C-alpha positions as CSV (number, residue, x, y, z in Angstrom):
1,M,11.8,226.7,190.2
2,Q,15.2,225.0,189.4
3,Q,18.6,225.5,190.8
4,K,21.4,225.6,188.3
5,G,24.8,226.3,189.8
6,P,24.6,229.4,192.0
7,I,21.5,230.8,190.1
8,Q,17.9,230.0,190.5
9,I,16.0,229.5,187.2
10,I,12.4,230.9,187.5
11,E,10.0,229.0,185.3
12,W,6.8,230.3,183.8
13,E,4.5,229.0,186.6
14,D,6.7,230.7,189.2
15,L,6.1,234.2,187.7
16,D,3.7,236.8,189.1
17,K,1.8,237.3,185.9
18,R,0.4,240.7,186.9
19,K,3.8,242.2,187.6
20,F,5.3,240.4,184.6
21,Y,2.9,241.9,182.0
22,S,2.8,245.4,183.6
23,L,6.5,245.8,184.1
24,G,7.3,243.8,180.9
25,V,5.4,246.4,178.8
26,F,7.3,249.3,180.5
27,M,10.7,247.5,180.1
28,T,10.0,246.7,176.5
29,F,8.9,250.2,175.6
30,T,12.0,251.6,177.2
31,S,14.3,249.2,175.2
32,R,12.4,249.9,172.0
33,A,12.8,253.7,172.5
34,T,16.5,253.2,173.0
35,A,17.0,250.9,170.0
36,Y,14.6,252.6,167.6
37,P,17.0,255.1,165.9
38,A,19.2,252.1,165.0
39,S,16.1,250.3,163.6
40,L,15.2,253.3,161.5
41,I,18.8,253.6,160.2
42,R,18.9,249.9,159.4
43,T,15.6,250.2,157.4
44,R,16.8,253.1,155.3
45,L,20.2,251.3,154.6
46,Q,18.3,248.2,153.6
47,V,15.9,249.9,151.1
48,Q,18.3,252.3,149.5
49,K,20.0,251.6,146.2
50,G,23.6,250.6,146.9
51,K,25.2,253.7,148.7
52,A,23.1,256.3,146.8
53,V,22.1,258.1,150.1
54,Y,24.1,256.8,153.0
55,S,27.5,255.2,152.9
56,G,27.1,253.4,156.2
57,T,25.5,253.4,159.7
58,F,27.4,256.4,161.1
59,D,27.0,258.4,157.9
60,A,23.2,257.8,158.0
61,F,23.1,258.8,161.6
62,L,24.8,262.1,161.0
63,K,22.8,263.0,157.9
64,I,19.4,262.2,159.4
65,L,20.4,264.2,162.5
66,R,21.4,267.2,160.4
67,A,18.5,267.1,158.0
68,E,15.7,266.0,160.2
69,G,16.9,266.5,163.7
70,V,16.4,264.1,166.6
71,R,12.7,263.6,165.7
72,G,13.8,262.3,162.3
73,L,15.4,259.3,164.2
74,Y,12.1,258.6,165.8
75,R,9.9,258.9,162.7
76,G,7.1,256.3,163.0
77,F,7.9,255.4,166.6
78,M,4.5,255.9,168.0
79,V,3.0,253.6,165.4
80,N,5.8,251.0,166.0
81,S,5.2,251.1,169.7
82,F,1.9,249.1,169.1
83,T,4.2,246.1,168.5
84,L,4.5,245.9,172.3
85,L,1.4,243.8,172.1
86,S,3.2,241.3,169.9
87,G,6.1,241.3,172.4
88,Q,3.8,240.1,175.2
89,A,2.2,237.5,172.9
90,Y,5.7,236.3,171.9
91,V,6.8,235.7,175.5
92,T,3.5,234.0,176.5
93,T,3.5,231.7,173.4
94,Y,7.2,230.8,174.0
95,E,6.7,229.9,177.6
96,L,3.5,227.9,177.0
97,V,4.9,226.0,174.0
98,R,8.0,225.2,175.9
99,K,5.9,223.7,178.8
100,F,3.9,221.7,176.3
101,V,7.0,220.3,174.5
102,S,8.6,219.4,177.8
103,H,6.0,216.6,178.1
104,Y,7.6,215.0,175.0
105,S,11.2,216.0,175.1
106,P,13.5,217.0,178.1
107,S,16.0,218.6,175.6
108,N,16.4,222.3,176.3
109,T,17.5,222.8,172.7
110,V,14.3,221.2,171.3
111,K,12.1,223.2,173.7
112,S,13.7,226.4,172.6
113,L,13.6,225.7,168.9
114,V,9.9,224.8,168.9
115,G,9.0,227.5,171.4
116,G,10.9,230.3,169.7
117,G,9.5,229.3,166.2
118,A,5.9,229.2,167.5
119,A,6.3,232.4,169.4
120,S,7.6,234.2,166.2
121,L,4.7,232.9,164.2
122,V,2.2,234.4,166.6
123,A,4.1,237.7,167.1
124,Q,4.7,238.4,163.4
125,T,1.1,237.8,162.6
126,I,0.4,240.8,164.9
127,T,3.5,242.8,164.1
128,V,3.6,242.8,160.2
129,P,0.7,245.3,159.7
130,I,2.2,247.6,162.2
131,D,5.6,247.2,160.5
132,V,4.3,248.0,157.1
133,V,2.9,251.3,158.2
134,S,6.0,252.2,160.4
135,Q,8.5,251.4,157.8
136,H,6.8,253.5,155.2
137,L,6.9,256.4,157.8
138,M,10.6,255.6,158.5
139,I,11.6,256.3,154.9
140,Q,9.4,259.4,154.4
141,G,11.9,261.8,155.8
142,C,14.5,261.4,153.1
143,H,13.4,262.4,149.7
144,S,16.0,260.1,147.9
145,V,14.9,257.1,149.8
146,S,11.2,257.9,150.0
147,Q,11.0,257.9,146.2
148,L,11.3,254.1,146.5
149,S,8.2,254.0,148.5
150,R,4.9,253.4,146.9
151,F,3.1,255.8,149.1
152,K,3.7,259.4,149.8
153,V,2.2,261.1,152.9
154,K,1.1,264.7,152.8
155,P,2.9,267.3,154.8
156,K,1.7,267.7,158.4
157,R,0.5,271.2,157.8
158,V,-1.8,269.9,155.0
159,L,-3.1,267.1,157.2
160,A,-3.7,269.5,160.0
161,A,-6.1,271.4,157.8
162,S,-8.3,268.3,157.5
163,K,-10.5,267.7,160.5
164,S,-10.9,264.0,159.6
165,K,-7.1,263.5,159.6
166,R,-6.0,265.9,162.3
167,T,-6.0,263.3,165.1
168,F,-4.1,260.5,163.3
169,G,-1.9,262.5,160.9
170,Q,0.6,260.8,158.6
171,A,0.1,257.3,160.0
172,W,-3.7,257.4,159.2
173,D,-3.0,258.9,155.8
174,L,-0.7,255.9,154.9
175,T,-3.1,253.4,156.4
176,V,-5.9,254.8,154.1
177,Q,-3.6,254.7,151.1
178,I,-2.4,251.1,151.7
179,Y,-6.0,249.9,152.3
180,A,-7.3,251.8,149.1
181,A,-4.6,250.3,147.0
182,D,-4.5,246.7,148.2
183,G,-7.2,246.1,150.9
184,V,-6.4,244.1,154.0
185,K,-3.7,242.1,152.3
186,G,-1.7,245.3,151.7
187,F,-1.0,245.2,155.5
188,Y,0.6,241.8,155.2
189,R,3.1,242.6,152.5
190,G,6.2,240.7,153.3
191,Y,4.5,238.4,155.8
192,V,6.2,235.3,154.4
193,A,9.4,237.1,154.3
194,S,9.0,238.1,157.9
195,L,8.2,234.5,158.9
196,L,11.3,233.3,157.0
197,T,13.3,236.0,158.9
198,Y,12.1,235.9,162.5
199,I,11.1,232.2,162.9
200,P,14.6,231.0,162.2
201,S,16.1,234.0,164.1
202,S,14.0,233.3,167.2
203,A,14.4,229.5,166.9
204,L,18.2,230.0,166.8
205,W,18.4,232.7,169.4
206,W,17.1,230.6,172.4
207,P,19.3,227.6,171.8
208,F,22.4,229.8,171.3
209,Y,21.4,231.7,174.4
210,H,21.3,228.6,176.6
211,F,24.5,227.4,175.0
212,Y,26.3,230.6,175.7
213,A,24.9,230.8,179.2
214,E,26.0,227.3,180.1
215,Q,29.5,227.9,178.7
216,L,29.9,231.2,180.5
217,T,28.6,229.8,183.7
218,L,31.6,227.4,183.7
219,L,33.9,230.4,183.9
220,A,32.3,231.9,187.0
221,P,32.9,230.2,190.4
222,S,30.6,232.5,192.3
223,A,27.2,234.2,191.9
224,W,28.0,237.8,190.9
225,P,30.6,237.0,188.2
226,H,28.2,234.3,187.0
227,L,25.4,236.9,186.7
228,L,27.6,239.3,184.7
229,L,28.9,236.7,182.4
230,Q,25.4,235.3,181.9
231,A,24.2,238.7,180.9
232,L,26.6,238.5,177.9
233,A,24.7,235.4,176.7
234,G,21.8,237.4,175.3
235,P,23.9,239.8,173.0
236,M,26.0,236.9,171.9
237,A,23.1,234.8,171.0
238,G,21.5,237.8,169.2
239,A,24.6,238.6,167.2
240,T,24.9,234.9,166.1
241,A,21.2,234.5,165.1
242,Y,21.1,237.9,163.4
243,T,24.2,237.3,161.4
244,I,22.6,234.1,160.0
245,T,19.3,235.6,159.3
246,N,20.3,239.2,158.2
247,P,20.0,238.5,154.4
248,L,16.3,237.4,154.9
249,D,15.8,240.6,156.9
250,V,17.0,242.8,154.0
251,I,14.5,241.0,151.7
252,R,11.7,241.5,154.2
253,A,12.4,245.3,154.5
254,R,12.6,245.7,150.8
255,V,9.4,243.8,150.1
256,Q,7.5,245.7,152.7
257,A,8.8,249.2,151.7
258,H,8.9,249.0,148.0
259,A,6.1,249.2,145.4
260,K,4.1,247.1,143.1
261,Q,3.9,250.1,140.7
262,I,6.8,248.8,138.6
263,M,4.9,245.5,138.0
264,H,1.8,247.3,137.3
265,H,3.4,249.6,134.8
266,I,5.2,246.7,133.0
267,R,2.0,244.5,133.0
268,N,0.2,247.2,131.1
269,S,3.1,247.9,128.7
270,G,3.2,244.5,127.0
271,R,7.0,244.2,127.3
272,G,8.8,240.8,127.6
273,P,10.1,238.9,130.7
274,Q,13.7,240.1,130.3
275,T,12.6,243.7,130.3
276,I,10.4,243.0,133.2
277,R,13.2,241.4,135.1
278,S,15.6,244.3,134.4
279,E,13.2,246.8,136.0
280,L,12.6,244.8,139.2
281,P,14.1,246.5,142.3
282,W,16.4,243.7,143.3
283,E,17.8,243.6,139.7
284,Q,18.5,247.4,139.9
285,W,20.2,246.9,143.2
286,R,22.4,244.2,141.7
287,D,23.4,246.6,138.9
288,D,24.2,249.4,141.4
289,R,26.7,247.2,143.3
290,P,30.3,248.3,142.8
291,S,32.3,246.1,140.5
């Protein structure tokens, strides 16, 4: 345990692991439940063509609420909640790697960069298959956006009539379709894009967090203002890291949610490279941009 200014810094070895893992899951689930509607809106905005369906975040929120109700904002949430496992793996990996790196470098920046990158690698290996299924579920509620998805789930009333699918519903239906089409590798669509998004994001978040925390600490002469200011370090670090890596996140969402059927259709048509290029989703998005 280290003393830094008026605040005690608790290291990994100081934690009560039983309380950390049990309370950590509850806290993460609560924060995910709060932030999930924003995540769903972000995914739909990322995969739509230009502004064909939603003109922005607030417009998307209102349209989803009107057309699909509150449940529409939580489409795919139960599947996505399995990523809680990756959250625990992330924190554990981050702390253990930081401890290992501390034997070679005392620099907090170096420890944070290496620890954050390694933690994201482990977490995304667990998360991507869950993300693939949950993102397809996220875009199923809107017909204009769901047309961009390769897979279409059956209505719940149809699934309810099938005893084999009654328990798992639309998530199971999507899982079966993905596996039938691509096998296991279908669940790792966008894996490289995810690594290129979250490893830099995580590697940047921690150094920026410590930087902002140290700078804000200088503004607080006593403990309580210090705590309040330090609480701002996390959102500030997140905003900085996400601003830098957001373009990669757009690519990740589009790769995971969109189809191979265009390439399959073109491959069997015998058309040339220029025609192929013009039919790729990212070329169509470019054409849809306002001039």
